[in-house]
All heavy atoms as a GROMACS GRO file, in nm:
protein
  639
    1MET      N    1   8.608  11.133  11.029
    1MET     CA    2   8.527  11.021  11.077
    1MET      C    3   8.592  10.964  11.198
    1MET      O    4   8.712  10.943  11.204
    1MET     CB    5   8.518  10.918  10.966
    1MET     CG    6   8.439  10.796  11.011
    1MET     SD    7   8.424  10.687  10.868
    1MET     CE    8   8.460  10.535  10.950
    2LYS      N    9   8.512  10.937  11.304
    2LYS     CA   10   8.562  10.879  11.426
    2LYS      C   11   8.517  10.729  11.430
    2LYS      O   12   8.405  10.697  11.395
    2LYS     CB   13   8.505  10.948  11.546
    2LYS     CG   14   8.571  11.077  11.580
    2LYS     CD   15   8.522  11.127  11.713
    2LYS     CE   16   8.598  11.250  11.754
    2LYS     NZ   17   8.561  11.298  11.886
    3LEU      N   18   8.608  10.650  11.475
    3LEU     CA   19   8.578  10.510  11.495
    3LEU      C   20   8.543  10.486  11.641
    3LEU      O   21   8.607  10.548  11.730
    3LEU     CB   22   8.695  10.420  11.460
    3LEU     CG   23   8.746  10.424  11.316
    3LEU    CD1   24   8.868  10.340  11.301
    3LEU    CD2   25   8.638  10.370  11.222
    4SER      N   26   8.448  10.400  11.670
    4SER     CA   27   8.418  10.370  11.808
    4SER      C   28   8.526  10.280  11.867
    4SER      O   29   8.604  10.222  11.792
    4SER     CB   30   8.279  10.302  11.820
    4SER     OG   31   8.288  10.172  11.760
    5ARG      N   32   8.531  10.275  11.997
    5ARG     CA   33   8.632  10.189  12.062
    5ARG      C   34   8.619  10.040  12.020
    5ARG      O   35   8.718   9.981  11.987
    5ARG     CB   36   8.620  10.204  12.217
    5ARG     CG   37   8.735  10.141  12.291
    5ARG     CD   38   8.732  10.176  12.436
    5ARG     NE   39   8.720  10.318  12.466
    5ARG     CZ   40   8.821  10.405  12.462
    5ARG    NH1   41   8.943  10.366  12.431
    5ARG    NH2   42   8.799  10.533  12.492
    6PRO      N   43   8.497   9.983  12.016
    6PRO     CA   44   8.488   9.842  11.977
    6PRO      C   45   8.531   9.822  11.834
    6PRO      O   46   8.594   9.722  11.803
    6PRO     CB   47   8.339   9.808  11.994
    6PRO     CG   48   8.286   9.907  12.088
    6PRO     CD   49   8.366  10.034  12.071
    7VAL      N   50   8.497   9.912  11.745
    7VAL     CA   51   8.538   9.896  11.605
    7VAL      C   52   8.690   9.906  11.594
    7VAL      O   53   8.753   9.830  11.520
    7VAL     CB   54   8.467   9.998  11.514
    7VAL    CG1   55   8.526  10.003  11.376
    7VAL    CG2   56   8.319   9.974  11.511
    8SER      N   57   8.750  10.001  11.660
    8SER     CA   58   8.897  10.018  11.660
    8SER      C   59   8.966   9.891  11.712
    8SER      O   60   9.062   9.844  11.653
    8SER     CB   61   8.938  10.139  11.745
    8SER     OG   62   8.887  10.258  11.690
    9TRP      N   63   8.915   9.835  11.824
    9TRP     CA   64   8.974   9.711  11.876
    9TRP      C   65   8.957   9.598  11.779
    9TRP      O   66   9.046   9.512  11.760
    9TRP     CB   67   8.913   9.680  12.009
    9TRP     CG   68   8.980   9.747  12.123
    9TRP    CD1   69   8.932   9.846  12.202
    9TRP    CD2   70   9.116   9.727  12.170
    9TRP    NE1   71   9.022   9.889  12.293
    9TRP    CE2   72   9.136   9.816  12.278
    9TRP    CE3   73   9.219   9.642  12.132
    9TRP    CZ2   74   9.255   9.825  12.343
    9TRP    CZ3   75   9.341   9.650  12.200
    9TRP    CH2   76   9.359   9.739  12.304
   10PHE      N   77   8.839   9.589  11.716
   10PHE     CA   78   8.817   9.484  11.617
   10PHE      C   79   8.914   9.491  11.499
   10PHE      O   80   8.973   9.390  11.459
   10PHE     CB   81   8.672   9.490  11.564
   10PHE     CG   82   8.647   9.391  11.453
   10PHE    CD1   83   8.625   9.259  11.482
   10PHE    CD2   84   8.645   9.431  11.323
   10PHE    CE1   85   8.603   9.166  11.379
   10PHE    CE2   86   8.626   9.341  11.218
   10PHE     CZ   87   8.602   9.206  11.247
   11LEU      N   88   8.937   9.614  11.448
   11LEU     CA   89   9.028   9.631  11.338
   11LEU      C   90   9.168   9.598  11.375
   11LEU      O   91   9.244   9.534  11.299
   11LEU     CB   92   9.020   9.777  11.282
   11LEU     CG   93   8.886   9.814  11.219
   11LEU    CD1   94   8.889   9.962  11.183
   11LEU    CD2   95   8.858   9.728  11.100
   12LEU      N   96   9.212   9.638  11.495
   12LEU     CA   97   9.345   9.607  11.546
   12LEU      C   98   9.358   9.458  11.559
   12LEU      O   99   9.458   9.398  11.520
   12LEU     CB  100   9.375   9.680  11.673
   12LEU     CG  101   9.511   9.654  11.738
   12LEU    CD1  102   9.622   9.702  11.640
   12LEU    CD2  103   9.521   9.731  11.868
   13ALA      N  104   9.259   9.392  11.622
   13ALA     CA  105   9.264   9.249  11.641
   13ALA      C  106   9.265   9.176  11.506
   13ALA      O  107   9.336   9.075  11.493
   13ALA     CB  108   9.144   9.201  11.725
   14PHE      N  109   9.194   9.222  11.406
   14PHE     CA  110   9.194   9.164  11.281
   14PHE      C  111   9.331   9.168  11.214
   14PHE      O  112   9.379   9.072  11.153
   14PHE     CB  113   9.090   9.230  11.185
   14PHE     CG  114   9.092   9.170  11.047
   14PHE    CD1  115   9.019   9.058  11.019
   14PHE    CD2  116   9.167   9.230  10.946
   14PHE    CE1  117   9.020   9.000  10.893
   14PHE    CE2  118   9.175   9.170  10.822
   14PHE     CZ  119   9.097   9.058  10.793
   15GLY      N  120   9.400   9.283  11.230
   15GLY     CA  121   9.533   9.298  11.173
   15GLY      C  122   9.632   9.202  11.236
   15GLY      O  123   9.712   9.139  11.168
   16VAL      N  124   9.624   9.186  11.368
   16VAL     CA  125   9.714   9.098  11.440
   16VAL      C  126   9.683   8.952  11.400
   16VAL      O  127   9.772   8.875  11.369
   16VAL     CB  128   9.704   9.118  11.593
   16VAL    CG1  129   9.779   9.005  11.666
   16VAL    CG2  130   9.756   9.251  11.628
   17TRP      N  131   9.553   8.922  11.396
   17TRP     CA  132   9.511   8.784  11.358
   17TRP      C  133   9.557   8.749  11.218
   17TRP      O  134   9.604   8.641  11.192
   17TRP     CB  135   9.358   8.779  11.365
   17TRP     CG  136   9.299   8.647  11.322
   17TRP    CD1  137   9.290   8.533  11.394
   17TRP    CD2  138   9.250   8.615  11.193
   17TRP    NE1  139   9.227   8.434  11.318
   17TRP    CE2  140   9.206   8.478  11.197
   17TRP    CE3  141   9.235   8.688  11.073
   17TRP    CZ2  142   9.148   8.419  11.083
   17TRP    CZ3  143   9.180   8.626  10.963
   17TRP    CH2  144   9.134   8.493  10.973
   18SER      N  145   9.546   8.844  11.127
   18SER     CA  146   9.591   8.823  10.987
   18SER      C  147   9.737   8.786  10.983
   18SER      O  148   9.778   8.696  10.913
   18SER     CB  149   9.563   8.944  10.905
   18SER     OG  150   9.600   8.927  10.772
   19TRP      N  151   9.822   8.860  11.058
   19TRP     CA  152   9.962   8.829  11.059
   19TRP      C  153   9.990   8.692  11.118
   19TRP      O  154  10.072   8.614  11.064
   19TRP     CB  155  10.040   8.939  11.138
   19TRP     CG  156  10.083   9.045  11.041
   19TRP    CD1  157  10.007   9.156  11.005
   19TRP    CD2  158  10.204   9.051  10.969
   19TRP    NE1  159  10.082   9.229  10.913
   19TRP    CE2  160  10.202   9.171  10.891
   19TRP    CE3  161  10.315   8.971  10.965
   19TRP    CZ2  162  10.307   9.205  10.809
   19TRP    CZ3  163  10.420   9.007  10.880
   19TRP    CH2  164  10.414   9.125  10.805
   20VAL      N  165   9.926   8.661  11.229
   20VAL     CA  166   9.952   8.530  11.292
   20VAL      C  167   9.915   8.415  11.201
   20VAL      O  168   9.990   8.321  11.179
   20VAL     CB  169   9.874   8.520  11.427
   20VAL    CG1  170   9.875   8.377  11.484
   20VAL    CG2  171   9.930   8.617  11.526
   21ILE      N  172   9.796   8.423  11.140
   21ILE     CA  173   9.745   8.316  11.050
   21ILE      C  174   9.833   8.302  10.928
   21ILE      O  175   9.874   8.191  10.894
   21ILE     CB  176   9.599   8.342  11.011
   21ILE    CG1  177   9.510   8.333  11.130
   21ILE    CG2  178   9.555   8.249  10.900
   21ILE    CD1  179   9.508   8.202  11.201
   22TRP      N  180   9.866   8.413  10.861
   22TRP     CA  181   9.935   8.404  10.736
   22TRP      C  182  10.083   8.372  10.755
   22TRP      O  183  10.146   8.311  10.670
   22TRP     CB  184   9.914   8.526  10.651
   22TRP     CG  185   9.774   8.523  10.594
   22TRP    CD1  186   9.662   8.588  10.639
   22TRP    CD2  187   9.731   8.442  10.482
   22TRP    NE1  188   9.554   8.555  10.563
   22TRP    CE2  189   9.594   8.466  10.467
   22TRP    CE3  190   9.797   8.353  10.398
   22TRP    CZ2  191   9.518   8.403  10.368
   22TRP    CZ3  192   9.721   8.292  10.299
   22TRP    CH2  193   9.583   8.317  10.283
   23VAL      N  194  10.146   8.416  10.865
   23VAL     CA  195  10.286   8.375  10.888
   23VAL      C  196  10.295   8.224  10.906
   23VAL      O  197  10.378   8.159  10.850
   23VAL     CB  198  10.344   8.449  11.012
   23VAL    CG1  199  10.470   8.383  11.061
   23VAL    CG2  200  10.368   8.596  10.978
   24THR      N  201  10.199   8.170  10.979
   24THR     CA  202  10.194   8.024  11.000
   24THR      C  203  10.174   7.957  10.866
   24THR      O  204  10.237   7.855  10.833
   24THR     CB  205  10.080   7.987  11.098
   24THR    OG1  206  10.100   8.054  11.218
   24THR    CG2  207  10.074   7.839  11.117
   25PHE      N  208  10.086   8.008  10.785
   25PHE     CA  209  10.055   7.949  10.653
   25PHE      C  210  10.180   7.953  10.563
   25PHE      O  211  10.211   7.850  10.498
   25PHE     CB  212   9.942   8.024  10.583
   25PHE     CG  213   9.909   7.969  10.450
   25PHE    CD1  214   9.829   7.852  10.439
   25PHE    CD2  215   9.960   8.019  10.331
   25PHE    CE1  216   9.798   7.798  10.320
   25PHE    CE2  217   9.930   7.966  10.209
   25PHE     CZ  218   9.846   7.856  10.200
   26VAL      N  219  10.254   8.063  10.560
   26VAL     CA  220  10.372   8.071  10.478
   26VAL      C  221  10.481   7.975  10.523
   26VAL      O  222  10.546   7.912  10.443
   26VAL     CB  223  10.424   8.220  10.470
   26VAL    CG1  224  10.562   8.224  10.409
   26VAL    CG2  225  10.327   8.305  10.393
   27LYS      N  226  10.494   7.962  10.656
   27LYS     CA  227  10.592   7.864  10.707
   27LYS      C  228  10.556   7.727  10.659
   27LYS      O  229  10.644   7.650  10.613
   27LYS     CB  230  10.595   7.869  10.860
   27LYS     CG  231  10.665   7.983  10.920
   27LYS     CD  232  10.661   7.974  11.072
   27LYS     CE  233  10.721   8.094  11.141
   27LYS     NZ  234  10.714   8.089  11.284
   28ASN      N  235  10.430   7.690  10.668
   28ASN     CA  236  10.385   7.558  10.623
   28ASN      C  237  10.397   7.543  10.472
   28ASN      O  238  10.426   7.432  10.426
   28ASN     CB  239  10.241   7.532  10.668
   28ASN     CG  240  10.230   7.516  10.818
   28ASN    OD1  241  10.325   7.475  10.881
   28ASN    ND2  242  10.112   7.543  10.871
   29LEU      N  243  10.373   7.650  10.401
   29LEU     CA  244  10.389   7.646  10.253
   29LEU      C  245  10.533   7.614  10.214
   29LEU      O  246  10.558   7.530  10.124
   29LEU     CB  247  10.347   7.779  10.192
   29LEU     CG  248  10.344   7.796  10.044
   29LEU    CD1  249  10.243   7.697   9.984
   29LEU    CD2  250  10.317   7.942  10.003
   30PHE      N  251  10.631   7.675  10.283
   30PHE     CA  252  10.770   7.647  10.250
   30PHE      C  253  10.816   7.508  10.291
   30PHE      O  254  10.907   7.453  10.234
   30PHE     CB  255  10.861   7.753  10.315
   30PHE     CG  256  10.878   7.879  10.232
   30PHE    CD1  257  10.800   7.989  10.258
   30PHE    CD2  258  10.964   7.880  10.125
   30PHE    CE1  259  10.807   8.102  10.181
   30PHE    CE2  260  10.979   7.995  10.048
   30PHE     CZ  261  10.899   8.109  10.076
   31LYS      N  262  10.748   7.452  10.395
   31LYS     CA  263  10.780   7.316  10.438
   31LYS      C  264  10.699   7.206  10.372
   31LYS      O  265  10.710   7.094  10.406
   31LYS     CB  266  10.758   7.307  10.592
   31LYS     CG  267  10.860   7.381  10.674
   31LYS     CD  268  10.843   7.341  10.819
   31LYS     CE  269  10.760   7.441  10.896
   31LYS     NZ  270  10.743   7.411  11.034
   32ASP      N  271  10.619   7.244  10.272
   32ASP     CA  272  10.526   7.152  10.203
   32ASP      C  273  10.602   7.028  10.148
   32ASP      O  274  10.699   7.042  10.081
   32ASP     CB  275  10.453   7.219  10.092
   32ASP     CG  276  10.363   7.126  10.018
   32ASP    OD1  277  10.274   7.070  10.083
   32ASP    OD2  278  10.377   7.112   9.895
   33SER      N  279  10.554   6.912  10.187
   33SER     CA  280  10.613   6.788  10.137
   33SER      C  281  10.512   6.707  10.056
   33SER      O  282  10.544   6.597  10.012
   33SER     CB  283  10.663   6.704  10.255
   33SER     OG  284  10.554   6.670  10.338
   34SER      N  285  10.395   6.761  10.029
   34SER     CA  286  10.293   6.691   9.955
   34SER      C  287  10.316   6.700   9.803
   34SER      O  288  10.255   6.628   9.726
   34SER     CB  289  10.155   6.746   9.989
   34SER     OG  290  10.137   6.878   9.935
   35GLY      N  291  10.403   6.790   9.759
   35GLY     CA  292  10.428   6.805   9.621
   35GLY      C  293  10.345   6.917   9.552
   35GLY      O  294  10.356   6.941   9.436
   36LEU      N  295  10.254   6.979   9.631
   36LEU     CA  296  10.173   7.086   9.575
   36LEU      C  297  10.255   7.214   9.553
   36LEU      O  298  10.243   7.280   9.450
   36LEU     CB  299  10.056   7.116   9.666
   36LEU     CG  300   9.944   7.016   9.668
   36LEU    CD1  301   9.840   7.049   9.774
   36LEU    CD2  302   9.874   7.009   9.531
   37ALA      N  303  10.338   7.248   9.651
   37ALA     CA  304  10.413   7.379   9.647
   37ALA      C  305  10.540   7.363   9.564
   37ALA      O  306  10.588   7.463   9.505
   37ALA     CB  307  10.437   7.429   9.784
   38PHE      N  308  10.603   7.246   9.570
   38PHE     CA  309  10.730   7.231   9.502
   38PHE      C  310  10.731   7.103   9.419
   38PHE      O  311  10.681   7.001   9.465
   38PHE     CB  312  10.846   7.227   9.602
   38PHE     CG  313  10.863   7.354   9.675
   38PHE    CD1  314  10.810   7.367   9.804
   38PHE    CD2  315  10.932   7.462   9.621
   38PHE    CE1  316  10.827   7.488   9.873
   38PHE    CE2  317  10.949   7.579   9.692
   38PHE     CZ  318  10.895   7.595   9.817
   39ASP      N  319  10.780   7.112   9.300
   39ASP     CA  320  10.793   6.997   9.210
   39ASP      C  321  10.937   6.980   9.177
   39ASP      O  322  10.995   7.064   9.106
   39ASP     CB  323  10.708   7.023   9.084
   39ASP     CG  324  10.704   6.895   8.994
   39ASP    OD1  325  10.721   6.786   9.047
   39ASP    OD2  326  10.679   6.916   8.873
   40ASP      N  327  11.000   6.875   9.230
   40ASP     CA  328  11.144   6.852   9.213
   40ASP      C  329  11.225   6.972   9.261
   40ASP      O  330  11.326   7.011   9.200
   40ASP     CB  331  11.176   6.820   9.070
   40ASP     CG  332  11.117   6.688   9.024
   40ASP    OD1  333  11.103   6.598   9.110
   40ASP    OD2  334  11.083   6.677   8.905
   41GLY      N  335  11.183   7.033   9.371
   41GLY     CA  336  11.256   7.147   9.425
   41GLY      C  337  11.226   7.284   9.366
   41GLY      O  338  11.275   7.384   9.412
   42HIS      N  339  11.143   7.284   9.265
   42HIS     CA  340  11.106   7.412   9.199
   42HIS      C  341  10.963   7.452   9.241
   42HIS      O  342  10.874   7.373   9.246
   42HIS     CB  343  11.113   7.397   9.047
   42HIS     CG  344  11.252   7.360   8.998
   42HIS    ND1  345  11.354   7.450   8.999
   42HIS    CD2  346  11.299   7.244   8.952
   42HIS    CE1  347  11.464   7.390   8.954
   42HIS    NE2  348  11.431   7.264   8.922
   43PRO      N  349  10.943   7.581   9.266
   43PRO     CA  350  10.810   7.630   9.305
   43PRO      C  351  10.707   7.605   9.192
   43PRO      O  352  10.737   7.623   9.074
   43PRO     CB  353  10.827   7.778   9.331
   43PRO     CG  354  10.972   7.803   9.333
   43PRO     CD  355  11.042   7.692   9.265
   44THR      N  356  10.586   7.567   9.230
   44THR     CA  357  10.480   7.546   9.136
   44THR      C  358  10.388   7.668   9.132
   44THR      O  359  10.404   7.765   9.210
   44THR     CB  360  10.394   7.425   9.177
   44THR    OG1  361  10.338   7.449   9.304
   44THR    CG2  362  10.481   7.298   9.183
   45ALA      N  363  10.291   7.662   9.043
   45ALA     CA  364  10.191   7.774   9.038
   45ALA      C  365  10.112   7.781   9.169
   45ALA      O  366  10.082   7.894   9.214
   45ALA     CB  367  10.096   7.749   8.919
   46TYR      N  368  10.087   7.671   9.228
   46TYR     CA  369  10.020   7.667   9.358
   46TYR      C  370  10.100   7.749   9.462
   46TYR      O  371  10.041   7.828   9.533
   46TYR     CB  372  10.008   7.521   9.406
   46TYR     CG  373   9.952   7.503   9.545
   46TYR    CD1  374   9.817   7.490   9.562
   46TYR    CD2  375  10.036   7.500   9.657
   46TYR    CE1  376   9.764   7.470   9.692
   46TYR    CE2  377   9.983   7.482   9.784
   46TYR     CZ  378   9.848   7.467   9.801
   46TYR     OH  379   9.794   7.451   9.926
   47PHE      N  380  10.230   7.729   9.466
   47PHE     CA  381  10.314   7.804   9.557
   47PHE      C  382  10.305   7.953   9.529
   47PHE      O  383  10.287   8.033   9.622
   47PHE     CB  384  10.460   7.759   9.541
   47PHE     CG  385  10.559   7.839   9.616
   47PHE    CD1  386  10.582   7.817   9.751
   47PHE    CD2  387  10.628   7.946   9.559
   47PHE    CE1  388  10.668   7.895   9.826
   47PHE    CE2  389  10.714   8.026   9.630
   47PHE     CZ  390  10.736   7.997   9.765
   48TRP      N  391  10.318   7.995   9.404
   48TRP     CA  392  10.319   8.138   9.374
   48TRP      C  393  10.184   8.205   9.401
   48TRP      O  394  10.176   8.315   9.453
   48TRP     CB  395  10.359   8.160   9.226
   48TRP     CG  396  10.505   8.128   9.204
   48TRP    CD1  397  10.554   8.027   9.128
   48TRP    CD2  398  10.619   8.192   9.265
   48TRP    NE1  399  10.690   8.029   9.136
   48TRP    CE2  400  10.734   8.125   9.219
   48TRP    CE3  401  10.634   8.298   9.353
   48TRP    CZ2  402  10.859   8.165   9.257
   48TRP    CZ3  403  10.762   8.338   9.392
   48TRP    CH2  404  10.875   8.268   9.344
   49VAL      N  405  10.074   8.136   9.369
   49VAL     CA  406   9.942   8.192   9.395
   49VAL      C  407   9.923   8.209   9.546
   49VAL      O  408   9.873   8.314   9.589
   49VAL     CB  409   9.833   8.102   9.332
   49VAL    CG1  410   9.693   8.136   9.385
   49VAL    CG2  411   9.836   8.112   9.182
   50HIS      N  412   9.958   8.108   9.623
   50HIS     CA  413   9.937   8.118   9.769
   50HIS      C  414  10.033   8.213   9.836
   50HIS      O  415   9.997   8.277   9.935
   50HIS     CB  416   9.942   7.977   9.830
   50HIS     CG  417   9.817   7.901   9.801
   50HIS    ND1  418   9.802   7.834   9.682
   50HIS    CD2  419   9.702   7.888   9.870
   50HIS    CE1  420   9.679   7.778   9.683
   50HIS    NE2  421   9.617   7.810   9.794
   51LEU      N  422  10.152   8.227   9.785
   51LEU     CA  423  10.244   8.330   9.832
   51LEU      C  424  10.188   8.467   9.804
   51LEU      O  425  10.195   8.557   9.890
   51LEU     CB  426  10.385   8.310   9.773
   51LEU     CG  427  10.490   8.400   9.830
   51LEU    CD1  428  10.510   8.369   9.982
   51LEU    CD2  429  10.623   8.381   9.756
   52LEU      N  430  10.133   8.488   9.687
   52LEU     CA  431  10.069   8.617   9.656
   52LEU      C  432   9.951   8.648   9.747
   52LEU      O  433   9.936   8.759   9.795
   52LEU     CB  434  10.026   8.619   9.506
   52LEU     CG  435   9.961   8.748   9.455
   52LEU    CD1  436  10.053   8.865   9.469
   52LEU    CD2  437   9.912   8.728   9.319
   53LEU      N  438   9.867   8.544   9.771
   53LEU     CA  439   9.759   8.562   9.865
   53LEU      C  440   9.810   8.603  10.006
   53LEU      O  441   9.756   8.691  10.070
   53LEU     CB  442   9.678   8.434   9.881
   53LEU     CG  443   9.589   8.399   9.764
   53LEU    CD1  444   9.533   8.258   9.783
   53LEU    CD2  445   9.476   8.498   9.754
   54ALA      N  446   9.916   8.539  10.051
   54ALA     CA  447   9.973   8.568  10.182
   54ALA      C  448  10.026   8.712  10.185
   54ALA      O  449  10.001   8.783  10.279
   54ALA     CB  450  10.080   8.467  10.220
   55VAL      N  451  10.100   8.752  10.087
   55VAL     CA  452  10.161   8.884  10.081
   55VAL      C  453  10.047   8.990  10.079
   55VAL      O  454  10.053   9.092  10.155
   55VAL     CB  455  10.254   8.905   9.965
   55VAL    CG1  456  10.292   9.050   9.942
   55VAL    CG2  457  10.380   8.815   9.982
   56THR      N  458   9.944   8.967  10.001
   56THR     CA  459   9.832   9.057   9.994
   56THR      C  460   9.762   9.065  10.132
   56THR      O  461   9.726   9.176  10.176
   56THR     CB  462   9.730   9.011   9.885
   56THR    OG1  463   9.794   9.003   9.761
   56THR    CG2  464   9.615   9.104   9.878
   57SER      N  465   9.747   8.954  10.199
   57SER     CA  466   9.685   8.953  10.330
   57SER      C  467   9.773   9.023  10.431
   57SER      O  468   9.722   9.087  10.526
   57SER     CB  469   9.658   8.811  10.377
   57SER     OG  470   9.556   8.755  10.291
   58PHE      N  471   9.906   9.012  10.421
   58PHE     CA  472   9.997   9.085  10.507
   58PHE      C  473   9.974   9.236  10.492
   58PHE      O  474   9.964   9.309  10.592
   58PHE     CB  475  10.145   9.056  10.481
   58PHE     CG  476  10.187   8.919  10.519
   58PHE    CD1  477  10.283   8.851  10.441
   58PHE    CD2  478  10.144   8.859  10.635
   58PHE    CE1  479  10.327   8.726  10.477
   58PHE    CE2  480  10.187   8.734  10.673
   58PHE     CZ  481  10.280   8.667  10.594
   59VAL      N  482   9.970   9.280  10.367
   59VAL     CA  483   9.951   9.422  10.341
   59VAL      C  484   9.816   9.470  10.394
   59VAL      O  485   9.811   9.573  10.467
   59VAL     CB  486   9.963   9.450  10.189
   59VAL    CG1  487   9.924   9.596  10.156
   59VAL    CG2  488  10.105   9.424  10.144
   60TRP      N  489   9.706   9.402  10.359
   60TRP     CA  490   9.575   9.442  10.408
   60TRP      C  491   9.566   9.433  10.560
   60TRP      O  492   9.503   9.519  10.626
   60TRP     CB  493   9.465   9.364  10.338
   60TRP     CG  494   9.433   9.417  10.203
   60TRP    CD1  495   9.466   9.357  10.086
   60TRP    CD2  496   9.372   9.537  10.170
   60TRP    NE1  497   9.429   9.434   9.978
   60TRP    CE2  498   9.370   9.551  10.030
   60TRP    CE3  499   9.322   9.646  10.244
   60TRP    CZ2  500   9.316   9.661   9.962
   60TRP    CZ3  501   9.267   9.753  10.178
   60TRP    CH2  502   9.264   9.760  10.041
   61GLY      N  503   9.620   9.330  10.618
   61GLY     CA  504   9.620   9.314  10.762
   61GLY      C  505   9.689   9.428  10.834
   61GLY      O  506   9.644   9.480  10.934
   62THR      N  507   9.802   9.469  10.772
   62THR     CA  508   9.878   9.581  10.829
   62THR      C  509   9.798   9.711  10.818
   62THR      O  510   9.786   9.786  10.917
   62THR     CB  511  10.012   9.596  10.756
   62THR    OG1  512  10.085   9.472  10.774
   62THR    CG2  513  10.095   9.713  10.811
   63VAL      N  514   9.741   9.735  10.701
   63VAL     CA  515   9.661   9.858  10.682
   63VAL      C  516   9.543   9.862  10.777
   63VAL      O  517   9.518   9.966  10.841
   63VAL     CB  518   9.615   9.868  10.535
   63VAL    CG1  519   9.512   9.979  10.516
   63VAL    CG2  520   9.737   9.891  10.442
   64ILE      N  521   9.472   9.753  10.786
   64ILE     CA  522   9.354   9.747  10.874
   64ILE      C  523   9.393   9.763  11.020
   64ILE      O  524   9.331   9.836  11.098
   64ILE     CB  525   9.273   9.623  10.848
   64ILE    CG1  526   9.206   9.628  10.712
   64ILE    CG2  527   9.169   9.596  10.956
   64ILE    CD1  528   9.149   9.496  10.665
   65GLY      N  529   9.499   9.696  11.059
   65GLY     CA  530   9.550   9.707  11.197
   65GLY      C  531   9.598   9.847  11.231
   65GLY      O  532   9.568   9.902  11.342
   66VAL      N  533   9.658   9.918  11.139
   66VAL     CA  534   9.703  10.052  11.162
   66VAL      C  535   9.584  10.144  11.175
   66VAL      O  536   9.583  10.238  11.258
   66VAL     CB  537   9.798  10.101  11.049
   66VAL    CG1  538   9.821  10.252  11.052
   66VAL    CG2  539   9.931  10.026  11.061
   67ILE      N  540   9.478  10.126  11.095
   67ILE     CA  541   9.356  10.208  11.109
   67ILE      C  542   9.298  10.188  11.245
   67ILE      O  543   9.260  10.285  11.311
   67ILE     CB  544   9.257  10.168  10.997
   67ILE    CG1  545   9.307  10.216  10.861
   67ILE    CG2  546   9.119  10.232  11.027
   67ILE    CD1  547   9.228  10.164  10.742
   68GLY      N  548   9.290  10.063  11.293
   68GLY     CA  549   9.239  10.037  11.425
   68GLY      C  550   9.324  10.104  11.534
   68GLY      O  551   9.272  10.162  11.630
   69LEU      N  552   9.459  10.097  11.520
   69LEU     CA  553   9.548  10.157  11.616
   69LEU      C  554   9.531  10.311  11.617
   69LEU      O  555   9.525  10.371  11.724
   69LEU     CB  556   9.693  10.119  11.585
   69LEU     CG  557   9.798  10.168  11.683
   69LEU    CD1  558   9.775  10.104  11.820
   69LEU    CD2  559   9.937  10.132  11.630
   70ARG      N  560   9.520  10.368  11.501
   70ARG     CA  561   9.499  10.515  11.491
   70ARG      C  562   9.366  10.552  11.554
   70ARG      O  563   9.355  10.657  11.617
   70ARG     CB  564   9.512  10.559  11.348
   70ARG     CG  565   9.656  10.548  11.295
   70ARG     CD  566   9.666  10.595  11.154
   70ARG     NE  567   9.642  10.743  11.156
   70ARG     CZ  568   9.636  10.817  11.043
   70ARG    NH1  569   9.648  10.754  10.927
   70ARG    NH2  570   9.617  10.945  11.050
   71GLY      N  571   9.264  10.469  11.534
   71GLY     CA  572   9.133  10.497  11.598
   71GLY      C  573   9.144  10.496  11.748
   71GLY      O  574   9.086  10.584  11.814
   72LEU      N  575   9.217  10.398  11.804
   72LEU     CA  576   9.231  10.391  11.952
   72LEU      C  577   9.312  10.513  12.003
   72LEU      O  578   9.278  10.568  12.108
   72LEU     CB  579   9.301  10.258  11.991
   72LEU     CG  580   9.216  10.134  11.975
   72LEU    CD1  581   9.300  10.012  12.000
   72LEU    CD2  582   9.098  10.138  12.074
   73ARG      N  583   9.415  10.549  11.933
   73ARG     CA  584   9.495  10.664  11.973
   73ARG      C  585   9.414  10.793  11.969
   73ARG      O  586   9.425  10.879  12.057
   73ARG     CB  587   9.620  10.680  11.887
   73ARG     CG  588   9.724  10.576  11.918
   73ARG     CD  589   9.844  10.600  11.835
   73ARG     NE  590   9.951  10.507  11.869
   73ARG     CZ  591  10.061  10.493  11.796
   73ARG    NH1  592  10.081  10.568  11.692
   73ARG    NH2  593  10.154  10.407  11.833
   74ALA      N  594   9.329  10.806  11.869
   74ALA     CA  595   9.247  10.927  11.855
   74ALA      C  596   9.145  10.932  11.972
   74ALA      O  597   9.117  11.041  12.026
   74ALA     CB  598   9.172  10.931  11.724
   75LEU      N  599   9.090  10.818  12.009
   75LEU     CA  600   8.995  10.811  12.122
   75LEU      C  601   9.063  10.848  12.252
   75LEU      O  602   9.005  10.912  12.338
   75LEU     CB  603   8.930  10.674  12.128
   75LEU     CG  604   8.826  10.643  12.022
   75LEU    CD1  605   8.792  10.495  12.024
   75LEU    CD2  606   8.705  10.731  12.041
   76ARG      N  607   9.190  10.802  12.271
   76ARG     CA  608   9.260  10.832  12.392
   76ARG      C  609   9.291  10.982  12.399
   76ARG      O  610   9.280  11.042  12.505
   76ARG     CB  611   9.391  10.753  12.394
   76ARG     CG  612   9.460  10.764  12.531
   76ARG     CD  613   9.587  10.690  12.545
   76ARG     NE  614   9.587  10.560  12.483
   76ARG     CZ  615   9.698  10.503  12.433
   76ARG    NH1  616   9.813  10.565  12.441
   76ARG    NH2  617   9.694  10.388  12.377
   77ARG      N  618   9.328  11.044  12.290
   77ARG     CA  619   9.361  11.184  12.288
   77ARG      C  620   9.233  11.270  12.316
   77ARG      O  621   9.236  11.374  12.377
   77ARG     CB  622   9.416  11.229  12.155
   77ARG     CG  623   9.566  11.215  12.152
   77ARG     CD  624   9.622  11.272  12.024
   77ARG     NE  625   9.652  11.157  11.935
   77ARG     CZ  626   9.605  11.141  11.813
   77ARG    NH1  627   9.523  11.232  11.761
   77ARG    NH2  628   9.637  11.039  11.745
   78ALA      N  629   9.116  11.220  12.269
   78ALA     CA  630   8.991  11.294  12.285
   78ALA      C  631   8.939  11.289  12.429
   78ALA      O  632   8.866  11.382  12.469
   78ALA     CB  633   8.885  11.239  12.189
   79SER      N  634   8.977  11.188  12.502
   79SER     CA  635   8.921  11.179  12.638
   79SER      C  636   9.014  11.237  12.743
   79SER      O  637   9.113  11.290  12.724
   79SER     CB  638   8.894  11.035  12.674
   79SER     OG  639   9.011  10.954  12.670
   0.00000   0.00000   0.00000
């Protein structure tokens, strides 16, 4: 299956966007002072659930970005 150039760029941009957004989110999660993420210095269920969401998004963002990158490389080789 061949990906078109716009689709490949979209997938690559989505992978990069996912990393930027979720890295920022994880930094803010660790700095949380509202009491949602940490209770007396110990991680809460909120912390663990959101950390799992972030890690899952890192993995999917990486996979999707790599698919986009491979699509762009295949298009370059074909032309």
